[in-house]
C-alpha positions, 0 to 999 in steps of 0.5 A: 499500499505504501508503495502504491501510494507513493507511485500515485503521489509521484504520478499526480505531481508529474501529471500536474507539473506537466500540465501546468508547464504546458499551460504556461509555454502554449497559452500566450497572454491574453489567450483566453479566446485561443480555443485550439490551445485550450482544446488541445490541453483538455485532450492532454488532460484527458488522455494523461488522466486516463493513462495514469488511472488505467496503469495504476490499477492494471500495471503499476510497474509500467507506470514506475518505468514511465515515471523514471527519466534519468538516462545513463547513455550519452546519446540518450542524455543529448536527446533529452537536452535537445528534446526540451530545447526544441519542445519548449519553443515549438509550443511558445511559437504556436501560442505567439502565432495565435496572438500575432497571426503569422499563419493567418497573415501568410496563409489564411485562417485554417477551417474549423474542420481542419483543425478538429481533424488535427486534434483527432489525429493527435488523439489517435496517435495518443491512442496508439501509444496507449495500445503500445504500452498495453502490449509491452510492459517494459516500454519505459521512459528510458533506454534500458534492458531488464533482466526478465525483459523479452521481445514483443512481436504481437499487436503493434510490434507486428507492424513496426519495431518502434510503434510507440514512436510511430504514435508520438510521430503522428501527434507531433506532426498533427499538432500544428494543424490542431493548434492552427499554426501551420508556420510551426510545422518545421520545428515539430518536423524537427521533433520527429527527426529527433525521435528517429536519432532516439530510435537508431540508438535505442535499436542499437542498444536493443540488438546488443543486450536483448536476447532475440532482438536481432532475429525480431528485426529480421521478421518485422522489417520496418522501424517506423513507417510500414512499408517504407522504413 
C-alpha cells in the first residue's frame, strides 16, 4: 500500500507539473480566446488522466518505468537536452502565432474542420501509444534492458519495430494543424527527426543487449513507417 501511495503521489505530481508547464508555454498572454490551445490542453488532461488511472490499476510496474527519466547512455542524455530545447520553443511559437497571426497573414485562417481533424489525429496518436504500452510492460521512458525483458512481436510490434514512436510522430506532426499554426510545422518536424535519432540508438542497444531482438528485426523489417522504413 505504501509503494502504491508513493507511486500515485509521484504520478499526480508529474501530471500536474506537465500540464501546468504546457499551459505556461502554450497559452500566450491574453490567450483566453485561443480555443485551439485550450482544446489541445483538455485532450492532454483527458489522455494523461486516463493513462495514469489505467496503469496504476492494471500495470503499476509500467507506470513506475514511465516515471523514471534518468538516462545513463550519452546519446540519450543528448536526446533529452535537445528534446527540451526544441519542444518548449515549438509550443511557445504556436501561442505566439495565435497572438500575432503569422499563419493567418501568410496562409489564411485554417478551416474549423481542418483544426478539428488535427485534434483528432493527435488523439489517435495518443491512443496508439496507449495500445503499445498495454502490449509491452517494459516500454519505459528510458533506454534500458531489464533482466526478465523479452522481445514483443504481437499487436503494434507486428507492424513496425518502434510503434510508440510512430504514435508520437503522428501526434507531433498533427499538432501544428490542431493548434492552427502551420508555420510551426518545421519545428515539430525536427522533433520527429529527434525521435528517429533516439530510435536508431535505442535499436543499437536492443540488438546488443536483448536476446532475440536481432532475429525479430529480420521478421519485422520496418522500424517506423509500415512498408517504407
